[in-house]
C-alpha positions in Angstrom: 108.2 109.9 95.7 105.3 109.4 98.4 105.6 105.7 99.7 104.3 103.2 98.5 102.0 100.8 99.2 102.0 97.8 96.5 101.1 94.0 96.9 104.9 93.7 98.2 106.1 96.7 99.6 107.9 97.0 102.4 108.9 93.2 102.5 112.6 93.1 101.5 113.7 92.2 105.6 110.0 90.2 106.2 110.4 88.1 103.3 113.8 87.3 103.1 115.4 84.6 103.4 117.3 82.7 106.8 120.8 82.6 107.0 122.4 80.4 105.3 119.0 78.9 103.9 119.1 80.1 100.0 119.2 78.6 97.4 116.9 75.3 96.1 113.8 74.2 97.8 114.1 71.1 99.9 112.4 68.0 98.4 110.6 67.7 101.9 108.3 70.6 100.9 106.7 69.1 98.3 106.5 65.5 99.5 104.5 66.7 103.2 101.3 65.5 103.1 98.9 67.8 104.0 95.0 66.6 105.1 91.8 68.9 105.5 91.4 70.3 108.9 95.6 70.4 109.3 96.9 73.5 110.8 99.5 75.2 109.3 101.8 77.9 109.7 102.0 80.5 106.7 105.6 81.5 106.0 106.9 83.2 102.8 109.4 81.5 100.4 111.1 84.5 98.5 112.2 82.2 95.9 109.0 81.3 94.9 107.0 83.8 93.4 103.7 81.6 92.4 101.2 81.6 94.4 102.8 83.6 97.1 99.9 84.9 99.7 100.0 88.5 101.1 102.2 90.1 103.2 99.3 89.9 106.0 99.4 86.4 106.2 103.1 85.9 106.5 103.9 84.5 110.2 99.8 83.7 110.8 98.7 80.1 111.6 95.4 78.8 109.5 93.5 75.7 109.4 93.2 73.5 105.6 90.2 73.5 104.2 91.1 72.3 100.4 94.4 70.3 98.8 94.5 70.6 95.1 97.6 69.6 93.1 99.8 72.3 94.2 98.5 74.4 96.4 96.6 74.6 100.1 93.7 76.1 100.8 94.1 77.7 104.3 91.1 79.4 106.6 92.7 82.2 108.5 91.1 84.5 111.0 91.4 88.3 109.6 90.2 91.4 111.5 89.0 93.8 109.5 89.7 97.5 110.0 87.2 100.4 110.6 85.1 101.3 107.6 85.3 104.7 106.4 81.8 104.0 103.8 79.7 106.7 102.8 77.3 106.0 106.3 79.9 104.8 108.4 79.7 106.3 112.2 76.4 107.5 111.9 74.1 105.5 114.0 73.7 107.9 116.6 74.4 111.7 114.2 71.2 110.4 112.2 69.4 108.9 114.8 66.2 110.3 114.9 65.2 112.5 118.1 62.6 111.1 120.9 59.0 110.1 119.8 59.9 112.2 116.4 59.8 108.7 113.9 57.3 107.8 111.5 55.8 110.1 108.7 57.1 113.0 107.4 54.9 116.3 108.5 53.1 117.8 105.8 55.0 121.2 106.6 58.4 120.0 105.2 57.3 119.6 102.1 54.6 122.9 102.2 57.6 125.2 103.1 58.4 128.1 100.2 62.6 128.7 99.8 64.0 131.8 97.9 67.5 132.2 96.5 69.1 133.7 99.0 67.4 131.8 102.3 69.7 130.4 104.6 68.9 126.8 106.4 70.3 124.4 108.0 71.0 120.6 106.8 69.7 118.3 109.1 69.8 115.1 107.7 66.1 112.7 108.2 67.6 108.8 108.5 64.3 107.9 107.1 64.6 109.7 103.5 67.3 108.1 101.9 66.9 109.9 98.9 69.0 113.1 98.7 70.4 112.5 101.6 74.0 115.1 101.6 76.9 113.4 102.9 77.4 113.2 107.2 80.4 116.4 106.5 77.5 118.5 105.8 75.0 117.6 108.8 74.3 120.2 111.4 76.1 123.2 109.1 74.4 126.2 107.6 74.3 127.1 104.0 72.5 129.4 101.6 70.1 128.6 99.1 71.5 129.0 95.5 69.1 127.0 93.8 65.8 125.5 93.9 64.2 122.4 92.1 61.1 120.5 91.7 62.3 118.2 95.2 65.2 119.3 96.1 67.5 122.6 97.2 70.8 124.0 96.3 73.6 124.9 99.0 76.1 126.5 99.6 78.1 125.1 102.3 81.9 126.5 102.9 84.1 123.3 103.7 87.4 124.0 105.2 90.4 122.0 103.1 93.9 121.8 104.2 94.4 125.6 104.9 91.8 127.0 102.6 87.9 127.3 102.8 86.4 126.6 99.4 82.5 126.6 98.6 80.8 123.9 98.1 77.4 123.5 96.3 75.2 120.1 96.6 71.9 119.7 96.2 69.6 118.7 99.1 66.0 117.0 99.4 63.5 119.2 101.3 63.2 116.7 103.9 66.9 117.3 105.1 67.1 121.0 105.5 64.6 123.4 107.3 64.7 127.1 108.0 67.8 128.3 110.0 67.5 131.6 112.4 71.0 132.6 112.3 69.9 136.1 110.4 66.3 136.5 112.4 68.1 138.7 115.0 69.7 141.1 111.9 66.6 141.4 109.9 64.9 142.8 113.8 67.9 144.9 114.4 67.3 145.7 110.6 63.4 146.8 111.5 63.8 148.6 114.1 66.9 150.9 113.0 64.9 151.8 110.0 61.8 152.5 112.4 64.7 154.7 115.0 65.7 156.6 111.4 62.4 157.3 110.4 61.6 159.1 114.1 64.8 161.5 113.7 64.0 162.5 110.0 60.5 163.6 111.1 62.4 165.8 114.3 65.2 166.9 111.6 67.5 164.5 113.9 70.4 162.3 112.5 71.0 159.5 114.7 73.7 156.7 115.0 72.4 152.7 114.7 75.6 151.7 115.4 76.5 149.3 117.9 78.3 150.3 120.8 80.0 148.1 123.8 78.4 147.5 127.5 80.1 150.0 129.2 81.4 150.0 132.6 79.0 149.8 135.5 77.6 152.9 137.3 79.2 153.8 140.2 77.4 154.0 144.0 78.3 154.7 147.1 78.9 151.4 149.7 77.7 152.5 153.5 79.8 152.3 156.7 78.5 148.6 158.1 78.1 148.9 161.9 80.2 147.3 164.3 78.3 144.7 166.1 80.3 143.4 169.2 79.9 139.5 170.0 81.1 137.9 173.8 80.7 134.5 174.8 77.7 134.1 177.3 79.3 132.9 180.8 78.4 129.6 181.7 76.4 129.0 184.8 75.4 125.9 186.5 72.3 126.8 187.9 70.7 128.1 185.2 72.3 124.7 183.5 70.4 122.0 185.7 67.5 124.5 184.9 67.6 123.5 181.2 69.9 126.4 179.7 68.8 129.6 178.2 
């Protein structure tokens, strides 16, 4: 079984009664007087299950803010852990570029997307509707569906040791055409032209890309030697101002 995370998990030693302190609860526990504003220490008594606080507050000090018949209202400072919300840690991730705030350009809505096109998911923080999860921001996917105001994008996502295809719908404000296949389309067009030219000449060519070979050889000319010797010191010439 995996590790439990219940309300009283991992409290066997935390809530254990001290040595020779088991048994009935002393009457002084019930006869103490608490007033609003007093400082109290929370110390769980495992023998009394009613009104037992959470294990987080065990051993902490707080301030009394309410007194009831059988309970004490205690105000305790608690540092909340880091949030893991849907839009957490996106202040800089979704920030608009410099001088790019304001209205959305009309070209965003006038672009034509077709099934099979590659698009880049780029979140526009000004448009909250149809905003994808922060995981997909900056990733490239393939269009698999086109609706009235959204684009269905298929994106690869690594989950554990496998890669699965996730299909999401994103509004058109959060996508833009990708240039990832631009070089491929240009090379494809150029190869078709080369094949047509070769066919007209009655030749057969290969359009496979080859790795760059070694650089061509060349001759290194012999360097001319130049003997450099120090100039002898001349006192008279130095007094005249030197060379």
